[in-house]
C-alpha positions, 0 to 999 in steps of 0.5 A, spaced: 512 855 157 517 850 158 514 843 159 516 839 165 517 832 165 517 828 172 520 822 174 517 817 178 520 816 185 520 808 184 525 810 178 529 814 182 530 809 187 531 804 182 537 808 179 540 810 185 540 803 189 539 798 183 532 794 181 528 790 186 531 783 188 538 785 186 544 785 191 545 792 192 538 793 193 537 788 198 543 791 201 541 798 202 534 795 204 537 791 210 541 797 212 535 802 212 531 797 216 537 796 221 537 803 221 530 804 223 530 799 228 536 802 232 532 809 231 526 806 234 530 802 240 533 809 241 527 812 242 524 807 247 530 808 251 530 815 251 522 816 253 523 811 259 529 814 261 526 821 261 520 818 264 524 817 270 527 824 270 534 821 269 540 824 265 544 820 260 550 821 264 546 817 270 543 812 266 550 811 263 553 810 270 548 805 272 550 801 266 558 802 266 558 806 260 559 814 258 554 819 257 556 819 250 554 811 248 547 813 251 547 819 246 549 814 241 544 809 243 538 814 244 539 817 237 540 810 233 547 812 231 549 805 233 546 798 233 545 796 240 547 788 242 542 784 246 547 784 252 547 792 252 540 792 251 539 788 257 543 792 261 539 798 259 532 796 260 534 792 267 537 799 269 531 802 267 527 797 271 524 793 266 524 786 270 524 781 264 523 781 256 522 776 251 523 775 244 517 773 239 520 769 234 514 769 230 512 761 230 508 762 236 514 761 241 518 766 245 525 766 248 526 770 255 531 775 254 532 776 261 
């Protein structure tokens, strides 16, 4: 029987993305974080849209963009700007929102 050797996943990640603390690794982790945030914002938009029985096209009409842009936002394939986020959530009926700065202070976004 052939002896198998296993490589820990951390070693593979280090090999592909670089060691923790290197510029390459930091850039990759920042990119992954941004993509995850875009995904979660997109999921929130989709959930709110579906709760109101709106199509992507109807939501797009409310904020002045094409259905394809709503599709990209919902799938997390593009980052959303604060101005677009404001338009989307206002169109979905969210009257206000604030940004928590994490130091006991919040900023009203709209």
